[in-house]
N, C-alpha and C positions, 0 to 999 in steps of 0.2 A: 504494500500500500504506500502510495506517495505521501510525503509530508503534508501536502495541502489537503489531500483526502482525509488523512488522519485528523488534521486540525478541524476540518469541517464537521466530521463525525463527533469529535469531542465537543465542539461548540453546540451542536444540535442536541447531544446527550445532556449537557448541562442546562440548556434551555428547557428541554422536556422535564428535567428534574425540577427546575424552578417552577414551571407551570404546574406540575403535580403537587408541589407544596402549596401553591396558591389555591388550587382546587380543594385540597384537603382542608385547609383553614376555612374555606367557604362552607364546607360540609359540617364542620364541627359546630355544635351549638355553643356559642360563646356566652354562657350563662353567668360566669363569674369573672371577676376582675383579673385573677391570676391567670386564667386561661387566655384571656384577651391579651395580656402583656406577653405571655410566652408566644402566642400566635403572631403578634406584631414583630417580635424579635426574630422569630423563625423566618418570616417572609423577608425581612430586611437582610438577614445573613444569607439566605438561600439565593435571593436575586443578586446579591453582591458578587457571588461566585462568577456567574456568567458575565456580569458587567466588567469585572476585572480581567477575565480571559479575553473578552472582546477588545477591551482597551489595550491589552498586551499585544494584540495583533497589529495595532497601529504604532507600536513603539519604535522610535527611531534608532534606539541602541539596544544592545544585548542586556545592558544593566537595567534599563527601563523595563524591558520585557520580563526579566527575572523578578524585578520588584512587583510588577502587576501579578505575575503568577504566584509569588509569595503571598500577596494579599488575598488572592483567590483561595489559596490553601488555608489561610487563617480563617476565612469566611466559611469554608467547607467544614473545618474542624468545629467552628462555633455552631454551625448548622446541626452537626451531629449531636452536640450538647442539647440544643433546644428540642430536637426531635425526641431524644431519649427522655427529656424532662416531660414533654407532652405525653409521650407513651405511658410514663409512670404516673402521671397526674390525672389522666382521664379514666374515670371508672369503667366506661364501656369502650375499652381499647379498640380503636379503629383498625381494621385488617390491613389498611394501606401503610400504616406507620412502620412496621418492621421492614417492608420493602424499601421505603424511603430511607430508612436508616442504613440499610445495606448499600443502596445506591450512593448515599453520601460518603460512606466508607470507601467505596470504589473510586469515586471522584477524588477523594483525598489521596488515595494511593497513586492515582495517575498524576495528579499535580505534584505530589512529593517526588515521584520518579522523574518528572520533568525538571524539577529544581536540581535534583542530584545530577542529572545528565548535564545540565547547564554548568554546574560547578565543576564537574570533572573535565568538561571541555575547556573551561577557563584555566584550570590547573595545567592542562596540556599546553596551552598557549603560553603561560607564564614561564 
């Protein structure tokens, strides 16, 4: 698979993940304040992943690209936290939550691998 194809698939995968989080939050009955706060934080962090990866694509330098991917990884890890908290705080555990948590973990692994690859290339250049 070409780099550009891989990139497009990753961007689409992250977009679909963000959309699934938004749709999940719309499904959940936001009856209490705590759930509302968690849901808002979850949407913010989940959508930030894709925004940072998209921004990285327009980066003029490798350093900028690496910084945006690092921010995306941080957002992905934060998203995992909010999904787990939502899972454990909702009495009627939604069936979609475990799948979203797995997808967030996979996205974190992909982004972490990207960062490690960028760092190893940098050390080869130095």
